[in-house]
Every structure is written in C-alpha cells, then in structure tokens.
N, C-alpha and C positions, 0 to 999 in steps of 0.2 A: 668788271666784275667783282663783286662786293666778297669780303673773306673776313667774316666774322666768327671769331674762337672764343670759347670760355675753356680754361685750363683748369682743372680742381688740382689743388695741393690737399691731397687727403690728411685729415686729422682725426684722432680718436679712434673709437670702435664702429659698429654698425649703424648705431645709431646717429651719431654726429656725422659721418660719412655719406650716410642716406640723406639725411639733412642740406649737405653741400650738393650731391646732385639735384634734390630737390629745387634749391634756388637756381642753379643752372638751367633746371627745367622750365621753371617760372619764367626765365629771360627768351629762353628758345621758344616757349609757346607764344609768347608775345610778338617776337619776330619772323618766325619760321625758319630762315636760311642762316641758321647759327650751326657751327659743330661744337661738339662738347668732347672733351678729351681729359686723361690725367685720374679717371676712377676705375676702380677696379673690386668690384662688389660681389664677391662669390655668392653671399646669401641670396642675391637675386638675380645671379648669371647675368651681370650686366658690367662690360668693359668697356672703356673708351678706345676708339682706334686710335693710333699714334699721331702725333701731330708735331712738325718740326717748326722751331721758332722762325720767325720772319718779321720785317721790317711792319710796324702796325703802332698806332695809338695804343699805350697800354692804358688799363685802369686795374687797380689792384684792390682787392675787397678785404679788409682786415678787421672788421667788427662785426658785433651780432646784429645792429641796426645799420644797414645799407640802402641808399636812396635808391631803389628798384626802379620807380619810375622813371627816374632822372637819368640812370645809366638805359634805360631802354631808349628813352627820348633820343639822347644823344648817338646810340648806336644806329637810329633809325636815319641818321643825318652823315654819319661818317662810313665811309665805305670800307675799312680795314682796320678794324679794333680788335685787338686781344684781352679778354678779362680774365684776372687772376684771381680765383676765389681761394684766398688763405685764412678763412675763417668760418665758422659755422652759423649761418643768418637763422636767428631764432626769433623770427615775427611772425603770428599768425596770419597778419596780412597779405605775404607773399604768397601764401598757400590756400586759403580757404576756397577759393573758386575754383580749385584742381583737383579736390579730393578724389573724384570718380577717375581722372587720368592716372594720379598717384597710386592709386589701389589695383589698377590693370597693370601698372607699369613693375609695381614692387610684389609680385606674386609669392606667397610663403613657398618655400620649397620643403621645409622640415613637415613633418607629421604631426598634426596637432592631438595632443591629450586629450580626451574629452572631459569637458567641464558642464554638467548639468543644468538645465533652466532653474532648478533650486539651489544653483552654488554660485558664491562670488569669487572670481578669480583674483587673486590679492598678488600684485607683482613686488617681490623683496627684491631691493638692490643693496648689497652689503659689499664684499671683496674689499678693494682697495680704499672705499669711502670711509671705511672703519678707521683708518689711520689719518685721516683728514687731507685727502689728495686736493680737494676743492671746499672753500668753506662755504658753498651753498649747495653741495651735494650729503644729503645724509639721511640716515634711515628713520623711519617715523616712530612717534611714540606707539607702544602697544594697547595703549587705551584707546587709540583710533580705531584699531580694527575691530576692538570691543564694541566701540560706539556702532561702527557700519554693520556689525552682525546684528544688534540689538534693534537697529533702526530699520535694517532690510528684511530680517527673517531668514536670510540665506545662510547655507552653511559655508563656511570659509575652504578655499583650496589656494594653498601658499605655493607660489612658483616663483624660480629664481635662485640666488645665491643665497640659499640657507647651507652653513656650514656648520663648523663647531666651536665657533666664538662664542662669548657670553650671550650676546643678541640673540643668536639663532636658539641656543638653548633656552633662554628663557621664554621664545615664542614658541618652541616645541613644547615646555612645561606649560604655558598659560593655556593653549589650546590643545590639550591632550587629544580631543576627539576628532580634530581637523584633519582633513587629508593635505600631506605634503607631496607634491609632484618631483621626484628624484631627478636634478637637473642632467640633462643630458647634453644639449647643444644649445647655442644661443638662438638657432634657426627652430628647433622644438619648442622652446620656450615663447618664441615671436608668435609661432603658428597657434600655441595654445591661447596664449592672451588674448589673441587676433578673432579666435575662433569661439569665446566664451560671448554669454548674452548679458554677464553683467561683471564688470571690471573693476578693481581699484588698482591705481596706478601709482609706482613708486617716483621719487625725483630722479629723473631720467628721461633721456630723450630717447632711448631704445622702446620703454615702457609707453611712452606719449605716443610713439609712432604707431607701434602695434594697437593700440586702443582708439587711435584716431581713422586709421586705415582700415578697421573693421566695418565690415558689411553685416556681421552678426548682432553686435552691440546693442543692446536695448538701452543701458544705462552705464556711465563711465564716470566713477567717483574719482575727482582729480584735487589732490591735497594742494592749495594756494600756499606753498611753503617753499622755502630754499630758492632753487632756480625757476621754480612758477611762482612766487612772489614777486610782484612789480616793485613792492618797496625796498627788496634786497637787490634787485637787477633791473633798474628803469628802462636799460637796455634790450631786455628781452620780453616779449611778452606770446605766450604760450597758454592763454586763456582762450578757447574757443567759444567767445559768447555768442548767444544765437543759436546755436548747435543743440537741440533740445536733449539729447542724448546725457549732457554733462552734469554732473550734480557737485558742485563746489564746496570746498571744506577749508576755512581758512585759519593759519596759526598766526601766532607772534611772529616776530622777524627773531632770527636766530645767526648768529656767527659761528659756525661749527669748526670745531678743534680736533675731535675726535678723542677726547680724553675720557677716563675711564668714569670720570664723574659724569660725564654728559651722556655717556651709554647706560648707565645705571639710571640716569632721571629719564630716559626713553624707555626702560623697561618699568621701573617701579612708578614712577612719577603720573600725575594727571594731568598732564598739557594737553588738554583736550582742543580739536579743532572745530571752529564754530560753522554751521552753514551758512553759506551765503549764496544768495539769489543773483541771476545773470545780471538784473538791473542794478542791484546793490552794487557789484563789482564794478559794471560800466561808470555808475557817479562816482564813485570810490575812488577810481583810479582815471577818470578822465583827466586831460585828450590822452591819455597815453596807451590805453589799451585798444586795439583794433586798426591801428597806423603803422605805418612803417619806421616810426619812433625817431625820426629826424627833424630836426627845426624845431624842436620844443626847448623853450629857454628853462621853466621849471616843469615837473612832473608832480603832480598831487598824489601822494603815496600814502597808505596806510601803514601804520605801525602796529596793528592787530586789527581785532574786530571791529573794534572802536577807536575813535582819534586819528587825526589826520595831520599831516605835515609835507612840506613841498622839500624836494631833495632837487639839487642841481643834474639836469641833463647830462649823461657822459657819454652819449653816442655821436657818432660822426656828423659833422654837419652836412646839410645837404648841398650839392654843388649848385652854386649860383646862376643865374643867367649871364652874369657879366663873364664869368669864368667859362661858361660854356663857348659864347660867344669869342672870347679870345682864342679860344682853341680852334674854332671853327674857322677863325681868320687864317692863324697860322697855318692850318690845313691847305688853305685855299690859296696862300702866297707860292710862289715858284721858289725854287732854292734858293738861297743867297739874298732874298729879298726883305727879309726880316732885319 
C-alpha cells in the first residue's frame, strides 16, 4: 500500500502559507492518494492532520521554482515518498488550471466591506516593507494611483496597511476625497478585495491571491514591479497571462532599501508604470513566463518597458532522467545489494 505524504513547513503570513498549501494541493490533485499535513490556516479553517515521520524517500522543496511535473512523475512510480515543502512556490504554471478548486477551498471567513461598481479597490502593503525587509517588496508610487483613477474613471477605495507613516500621510493628502477602509483584520481586507469588481493590487502574495481567487472581479490591475517583475526575480512568475481580467502596468527595476529618499520619490516622483499587453509580456519575458521555471539556461528579461537583456537562471535544476533512474534502481535493490 502506497504512503505518499506532503509535509508543509509554514513560512510567512496568510498569503505565503496559502501558496504553500496550494502547491501541496497541486501535487495531490495530480496523484489523488496523497496526505497533506503541517498547515494550520485559521483564515480558511484548514488544518492538516498530524502525521508521524516514517521511512520513506524524501524530497525537499526549497525554491520558488520547483519541478512539479518531475516530482509528480517520480511519486507515481515510488510507493513511499515524503515531500517537504520548505519554500513558497510562486509560479503561475502550478495553479492556473485549478482556480475553481482553490476558490472553493479558500472561502473567505471575514465580512467584506462593500465596494461599489463605480469604485476601484486599491490594496496598500506597507508595514514592515517600509524598512526594507525584502528588496522586492515595496510600496508603489502615488502617481500610479492617479494614473489608474484618470484612466478608469473609478473612485479609489484604499484597503490595507494605511498608518501614520510619511507614505500614508501623503496618500491621504493626495486623495483627500477618497474612501479609506479602516483596517480591522486580514480576513476582512482579503474578503473586501476579493469581492470588488475592480481591483488594483499591491506587491503582495496576499493581495495577488485575493484578486486571482475572486469570482466578482472584472478588472485586476497588476503592477509588473518588484516581486512581480520577472527581471527582478526570474525564479518567480505571477503574471496570469491569458486571464482577460488582468491589466498589466510595468515599471523599471528597483532594488528597494527603504530609505527616506526612496519613500520621498514614491510620494513626490513621477515614476509612472506603463501599460503592457498580455502579448507584449509573453514576448518580452519568453520563455520564462507560463512555465515551471526550471531547466532554462538564460531568461530574457526587461529592464523596463523598453530594452532587453538576459539574466542567468537561478532556479533549482530539473531532476534529470538519469537521477530518477538511479533512485528507482536503488529502491528496487534488496537491502545490502548496493
């Protein structure tokens, strides 16, 4: 009897941990008879049953780009396997065929604040990123929000981590007539973003999931910046190309340090994001986007809306057929035969 187990080692907040469970679910959906444990997501009322450690072939996932197809193929042929998820797999290719399943699995428990059809729900991610916890997580320039309001004709509604910092103060001053939803809980913010017809997301896995899982969204404005910019992170691909709800806005590359000068540039600068079509992004970043992101020697990436250069691929290599064959031979050998 086969015993296939996926053990999640939780990382980060709701967004990252939800992605970890989604990756485990992507494997389970492909195989069927797989147990998943280690997760404890109160936001979705989902908790893995305890599972004891046992003798099994172990696979550890420690990258954003993971050879999902190779892992699934290997697990089909080996009866006892334990997969440890110790990273956050951020590749759209793993999930694009399962949105309906994930929408049912991750039902919002918070009570959404109403956002009308003439309003644009804008996610604000601040908090720890204002002091540069991560170089690819940063606030977006205020001029982009002005662009969105001018282009769409919608009234802005700001949702998320708006506090007493200089960026938040400038945001309130710039958009004096706008509606600011007072933060209550992550669950309420998630439900509010998910329930809006028109959404602009921040650089955040939390906001990305709220928009992508939405059954109400008609337009989703995604900044191709920071974590979402394949030039900054070739190992990550969260551009849902082919999903007609999305409108993409590309920025130049930035390495965020959270300095006062950088924050002032976001507030008062004119660093505009330029519109980019699905076809333009597919061509600009091919063959990187839309794949599992492994086995690519060089990834053509854009430094900005214009100009291309190639960056070396930093993702984990694909499991080769030779390696898989060696593992299978050793498993088939009787004890002491090796």
